[in-house]
N, C-alpha and C positions, 0 to 999 in steps of 0.2 A: 908018898901021901901029901907033902908040902906042894909036890910038882902039880899035882891033880889039883890043888886048890888054886895054885896059881892060873892054870888053865883053865879051870872053872870062871875064874875071875875073867881071864879077857875074853871068853866065849862070850859072855853076858854082858859085861863091864863096858869094853870097847863100843860093840853096836848101841847099847845106851847111852854113852857118853857122845857119839858121835849123833844120835836122834836127839839128843837135849840141846847141842851147839846147834843142828839143826834148826831148832825150835825156836832159841834164841836168834838167829839171823832172819828167821821167819816174822816173828814177832818186831824186830827192829823195823825192818821193810814194811811191814804193812801201818808202822805208825809215821812214814814219812809222806809228807805231801808233795805228789807227783806234779802238781803246779809248781815249785818251790826246786826244779831241777838247777843245781848251780852252772853257770853258764861260763866257760871259759874267757866269754869276752867282758864280764863284769870288769870295770877299772881298765878297760883296755880301749884305744882308740877304736871308733865306732869303723867299720870298713867303709873304703871310699868308694863311690859310683857314680854313674851318670846314667839315667836312664829317661826315656819320654814322659810329659805328663798323662795323665788318662784323659783329659780333657782338652788338651792341645798336643796332638802327637809332634809338631813341628819345635816345640819348645822342650827343654829338659828340666831336670831338679838332681842336684847334687848335695850332700852335705856341707860342703862349701859355702852354699846359700845361703846356710842359717848359722854360719859359725859367729861364735861371739852371743848367741843365746841359748837357754834351755829351751827343749825341745822333745815333744812327743813321737814316736813313729810305731803307727798299729798296721800289722800287716792283717789284711781281713781279702775275703772273697766274696763272691756273688753266692757260691754253691756250698759257703760255709753256714749250717746251722746254729753254730755257737756265736760266729759273727752277728746274725739277725738277733740274737739274745742280749749280746752288748752292747750294741748300735745305740738305743736310746741313752744309753749312758755317755756315750760319746758325743751326741749331739748336745746333751746337756752341759758335758765338760766343755765343749766348743763355746756355746753359749756365754760361759761364764769367763771366758778369756783367760784363763790363769798359766795356760800353756801352750803356745801354738801346736796345732795336732797335724800331721801328713799323714798320709794313707799310702803303703805300698800293696797296692793291688797284685795279688800271689795266686801263679798259674790260671788266669781266667782271661776268659772272652771281655775284650774291651766293651763290647756293645752290651754286655750282661752287665759287665760292671758298672758302666752310666746307666744303662737304666734301673738297677739297684738302688743306687744313689740317687736320681731322680725320684722314685717311690719311697724310699725309708729317709730320706734328707741328707744331706752332705754335710757331714761335721768338718769337714778336713780344708785346710788351708788349700792344698792340692793334693791329689793323689798321682802316685806315679805309676807305671807300668810292668810288670815285670812277668810278663809272660811267660818266660821260659824258668823262672823261679831261680835264675844264679846268684841274684841277690842275697834271696832269701837262703840259698847256699852259704855265701859269705856270714850270714848275721847268726846261723846255725838255727833255722826256722825247725821246729819239731812238727808242726801243724800250724791251722789258722785257728782262730785269731791268738798273735802274740804281739805285747806290747814291750815298748823301748823306752827308757828316758835318757837323753843324751846332754850332756853339761855343755856349758859353754865353749869348754875346748875340744868339743866332739868327742868325749868318754862316756863310754856307754856305763851309765850307774844303776841302771836298773831292767831288768828282763822280768815280763810276766807271760807263762805259757798258759793259754786259756782266756776264759773270758775275764775282763775285770767286771768287779763287781761294786756296788758303792761302798762298801766296807775297804775294799781296798784301795779307791779312790781317795776315803777319808783317812784310812790311817796307812799310807804309804805312798801314794803320788802326791797328793798334794802338800803333805810336809817336806817331801824331800825337793820337790820342785820349790818351794819357799827358801828352804835350805840351800839348795845351789844357786838360786838367784839372790843369796847374802840375806834375806828377810826373816833369817830365822831369831 
């Protein structure tokens, strides 16, 4: 009789326990923000690269060019709908001059990218052209837009997947840039 009770508990209890464990894991997963994917690059040196500038293919840009300053790298493309959504905010951010903003034009046709910036405004000190997406791979780009804050030593201190918002600028980007510049 005791064997039947144990057998019955296992038959119904085990599946119920597994089901409850899956419900808990699902609930945890649904409460995570997909834009806050932890990046293995945070607090690590930004990958080195040298790419042609979008507006002057005969000139290149490398993170070495901005060594000693805090800067922002924004990965964008003319084919990206979310990039258009965040673009006016980038234009405003560039106007206030708090942080130098550099663009990484990702897997885009150069002509399309230049026309897009001409149409919507160019917030970047300069954009670099990553047609093949190799630098994007080094930076762990999931998709565009993505934004990185890089400190004076060339270390990535922040990564945002997806468009930045006014709240993110006010609550995360500006305070971090201020802190990294020693103005905290």
